[in-house]
C-alpha positions in Angstrom: 0.3 0.1 0.2 1.1 3.3 -0.2 -0.4 6.7 1.3 -2.8 8.6 -0.8 -1.1 11.8 -2.9 -3.6 14.0 -1.1 -3.2 12.4 2.6 0.6 12.9 1.6 0.3 16.8 1.0 -1.6 17.0 4.2 0.4 14.9 6.1 3.7 17.1 4.8 1.8 20.2 5.7 1.4 19.2 9.5 5.5 18.0 8.9 6.1 21.2 7.5 4.1 23.2 10.4 5.9 21.3 13.0 2.3 20.2 14.4 2.1 18.8 18.0 0.1 15.7 18.6 -2.8 16.1 20.3 -2.0 14.1 23.2 1.4 16.3 24.0 -1.5 19.3 24.2 -2.9 20.2 27.6 -6.9 18.2 27.4 -7.6 21.9 26.5 -5.8 22.7 23.7 -6.3 19.1 22.2 -10.3 19.8 22.5 -9.9 23.2 20.8 -7.4 22.2 18.0 -9.5 18.8 17.3 -12.7 20.8 16.7 -10.7 23.4 14.5 -8.7 21.0 12.2 -12.1 19.2 11.9 -14.5 21.9 11.0 -11.5 22.6 8.4 -11.2 19.6 6.7 -14.9 19.3 6.4 -15.3 22.4 4.2 -18.9 24.5 4.1 -21.3 22.6 6.1 -24.2 21.5 3.7 -27.7 23.2 4.3 -30.3 20.9 5.5 -34.1 21.6 6.0 -34.0 21.8 9.7 -31.5 21.8 13.4 -33.1 21.7 16.2 -31.1 21.2 19.4 -32.8 19.7 22.2 -32.8 17.6 25.1 -32.9 13.6 25.5 -33.0 12.3 28.9 -30.6 14.9 30.2 -28.2 14.1 27.3 -27.8 16.9 24.9 -28.9 16.2 21.4 -28.8 17.4 17.7 -31.5 17.0 15.0 -30.9 17.5 11.1 -33.6 16.9 9.3 -33.9 16.3 5.5 -37.2 17.6 4.6 -39.8 19.8 6.6 -42.1 16.8 6.7 -42.9 15.7 10.1 -44.0 12.3 9.2 -42.1 9.4 10.6 -38.6 9.1 9.3 -35.5 6.3 9.0 -33.6 7.8 11.7 -29.3 7.5 12.6 -28.1 8.2 15.6 -24.7 9.3 15.4 -21.8 9.1 17.9 -18.7 11.9 16.9 -15.1 10.7 17.4 -12.3 11.6 19.5 -10.9 9.2 21.7 -14.0 9.4 24.5 -12.2 12.1 25.1 -12.6 15.3 22.5 -15.3 16.1 20.2 -18.5 17.6 20.9 -21.9 17.9 19.0 -20.3 20.9 16.8 -17.6 18.5 16.2 -19.7 16.1 14.2 -21.9 19.0 12.8 -20.3 19.0 9.0 -20.5 14.9 9.3 -24.4 14.8 10.1 -25.7 17.6 7.6 -23.9 15.3 5.0 -25.4 11.6 5.9 -28.7 13.2 6.6 -28.8 14.9 2.9 -27.5 11.5 1.4 -29.0 9.0 3.5 -32.0 10.5 3.1 -32.6 10.3 7.1 -33.2 12.1 10.2 -30.0 12.5 11.8 -29.4 12.5 15.8 -25.8 13.7 16.8 -25.7 12.8 20.3 -23.4 15.0 23.1 -22.2 12.1 25.2 -20.3 12.6 28.4 -15.9 12.7 28.0 -13.3 11.2 29.7 -11.5 11.7 32.0 -13.8 13.6 33.5 -16.5 10.5 32.6 -14.8 7.7 32.9 -16.0 4.2 30.8 -19.2 3.2 30.7 -20.5 6.8 31.3 -20.4 7.2 27.6 -21.4 4.1 26.6 -24.7 4.5 28.7 -25.1 8.5 27.7 -25.2 6.6 23.9 -27.9 3.8 24.4 -30.6 6.2 26.6 -29.9 8.8 23.8 -31.0 6.1 21.5 -33.4 4.6 23.5 -35.0 7.8 23.5 -34.9 8.2 20.0 -37.3 5.1 19.1 -40.0 6.7 21.5 -40.5 9.9 19.5 -43.3 9.9 17.1 -41.0 10.8 14.3 -38.7 7.7 14.5 -38.9 5.2 12.0 -36.2 2.5 11.2 -33.1 3.1 13.9 -29.8 2.8 13.0 -26.6 3.5 14.9 -23.2 4.9 13.5 -20.0 7.0 14.5 -16.2 7.3 13.3 -13.2 6.1 15.6 -14.7 6.3 19.5 -17.9 6.7 17.8 -17.9 3.3 16.1 -16.8 2.1 19.4 -19.6 3.5 21.0 -22.4 2.5 18.6 -21.1 -0.9 18.4 -21.3 -0.7 22.3 -24.9 0.2 21.5 -25.7 -2.7 19.9 -24.7 -5.1 22.3 -27.1 -3.1 25.5 -29.9 -3.0 22.6 -29.6 -6.9 21.5 -30.8 -7.1 25.4 -32.5 -4.4 26.3 -33.9 -2.6 23.3 -34.8 -0.6 21.0 -34.9 -2.4 17.9 -31.9 -1.5 15.1 -31.9 -1.6 11.8 -28.0 -1.1 11.0 -24.9 -0.1 12.5 -22.5 1.9 10.4 -18.3 1.6 12.3 -16.3 3.5 10.6 -12.3 2.7 11.9 -14.0 1.8 15.1 -11.7 1.1 18.1 -12.8 -2.3 19.1 -10.2 -4.4 21.2 -8.2 -2.3 24.4 -4.4 -3.9 24.6 -4.9 -5.2 20.7 -1.1 -5.9 19.5 -2.0 -6.0 15.9 0.5 -5.7 12.7 -1.7 -2.2 12.1 -1.1 -0.8 15.7 2.9 -1.5 15.5 3.6 -0.5 12.3 1.5 3.4 12.3 4.2 5.6 14.6 4.0 8.5 12.7 4.0 11.6 14.6 1.9 13.4 12.2 -0.8 11.0 11.6 -2.9 9.4 14.3 -0.5 6.8 15.3 -0.1 4.0 18.5 0.6 6.8 20.8 -2.8 8.7 19.8 -4.6 5.2 20.9 -2.8 4.5 24.2 -3.5 8.2 25.2 -7.3 7.7 24.5 -7.5 4.7 26.3 -6.1 6.0 29.4 -8.3 8.9 29.6 -11.2 6.7 29.1 -10.8 3.3 31.0 -10.8 4.0 35.3 -8.6 0.8 35.2 -7.2 -1.3 32.6 -9.5 -4.3 33.6 -12.4 -2.5 32.6 -10.8 -3.0 28.7 -11.9 -6.6 29.0 -15.8 -5.1 29.3 -17.1 -5.9 26.1 -18.7 -2.1 26.2 -15.5 -0.8 26.3 -13.7 -3.6 23.6 -16.7 -4.8 22.0 -14.3 -7.9 20.0 -14.4 -9.6 23.2 -18.0 -10.3 23.8 -18.7 -13.8 24.0 -21.4 -13.6 21.6 -22.1 -11.6 18.4 -24.9 -13.1 17.0 -28.5 -11.2 16.8 -26.6 -7.6 16.2 -27.9 -5.7 13.7 -26.3 -5.9 9.8 -23.0 -3.5 9.7 -21.0 -1.2 7.5 -18.0 -1.3 8.7 -15.0 1.4 6.6 -11.1 0.7 7.8 -8.3 2.9 6.5 -5.1 1.7 5.5 -2.8 3.4 7.0 -4.3 3.4 10.7 -3.4 2.2 14.2 -7.1 0.8 14.7 -7.6 -1.1 10.7 -6.8 -4.4 12.4 -9.1 -4.3 14.8 -12.0 -2.8 13.1 -11.4 -5.7 10.1 -11.3 -8.3 13.0 -14.7 -7.3 14.2 -15.9 -7.7 10.6 -15.1 -11.0 11.0 -16.2 -11.5 14.2 -19.4 -10.4 13.5 -20.1 -12.3 9.7 -19.0 -15.5 11.4 -21.9 -14.5 14.0 -23.9 -15.1 10.7 -24.5 -11.1 11.2 -24.7 -9.4 7.7 -21.7 -7.6 7.4 -19.7 -5.6 4.3 -16.3 -4.9 5.1 -14.5 -1.7 2.9 -10.9 -0.8 3.7 -10.1 2.8 1.9 -6.5 1.4 1.1 -4.4 5.1 1.0 -6.1 6.7 3.9 -5.2 7.8 7.5 -7.4 7.5 10.3 -9.7 10.6 10.1 -10.1 10.6 5.9 -14.1 9.9 6.8 -15.0 13.9 8.0 -12.5 15.2 5.8 -14.7 15.4 2.4 -13.2 19.3 2.2 -10.2 18.0 1.2 -10.3 14.0 0.5 -12.4 12.8 -2.4 -12.0 9.4 -0.9 -14.1 10.7 2.2 -17.1 11.4 -0.1 -16.5 8.2 -1.5 -16.4 6.5 1.8 -19.8 8.5 3.1 -22.0 7.8 -0.6 -20.7 4.0 0.6 -22.1 4.6 3.9 -25.4 6.2 3.2 -26.4 3.6 0.5 -26.0 1.0 3.4 -28.2 3.1 5.4 -30.7 3.5 2.7 -30.9 -0.2 1.9 -31.4 -1.1 5.6 -34.1 1.3 6.4 -35.6 0.0 2.8 -35.3 -3.7 4.3 -36.8 -3.2 7.8 -40.0 -3.0 9.2 -40.9 0.6 9.1 -42.5 1.3 12.9 -42.7 4.4 14.8 -42.8 5.3 18.2 -41.5 2.2 19.6 -40.5 1.9 23.0 -37.4 0.4 24.1 
């Protein structure tokens, strides 16, 4: 594999500026830089029919609608990335707008609690509670969960909770997700580049998220470690070739497939971690979003339409 020329250009610019990795900044600095860099790479936000900020059982959510029509619509509940440590609803604004338009669904961004102030499993429980809240709204048709990076990890964890506790889910969209704390994979060992997301980034995020390393064995932290993956919703998993999380994301795709879960895995070979939300500068990001949206449209069409479900 070779790094995509546009990703190489992005990396070279970071090296020219001697950009400091997020894990070497203070928490406040890292959060500000993460938001700035994501917004810069996403380009101009797409317009949608409406955007409403509200509250889901004490959890902030932002609801994006593709049309002004009020009848029940398919819903993507989206969890932003940021290693459970960085990120806000604003971080996910551009991708939520894009997914709303591309998939023709309502998208709900969830403002879950962050570590290290609120460690595992606070974020998981917030994301599941918000998904339950969505399922009880009269405007909610079939529901999918999704997210990128730590958001993908949270989406996978929510499907494990929802399988046993509800609500019914139509699909899971996992974009380069963390799936196994303590993983020792070739992609983790190989990705050490200071100017791209690397194994040190991964370790820093896990250290912030877990109260103790033992928590990493919990399937809600490491979905790959669940003893049973059967009965989970169909999955779309997207990975990047130059990403320390590549191998564990692809291992999760295999685990789901082996458990009988319909799973589509797509690797973007020349891409690095984070590319999915960089559609302002990377054409491959637009391709990945289009792929994800097509899978969601198919899942919503195949799923029984039930509005106002309780979970």
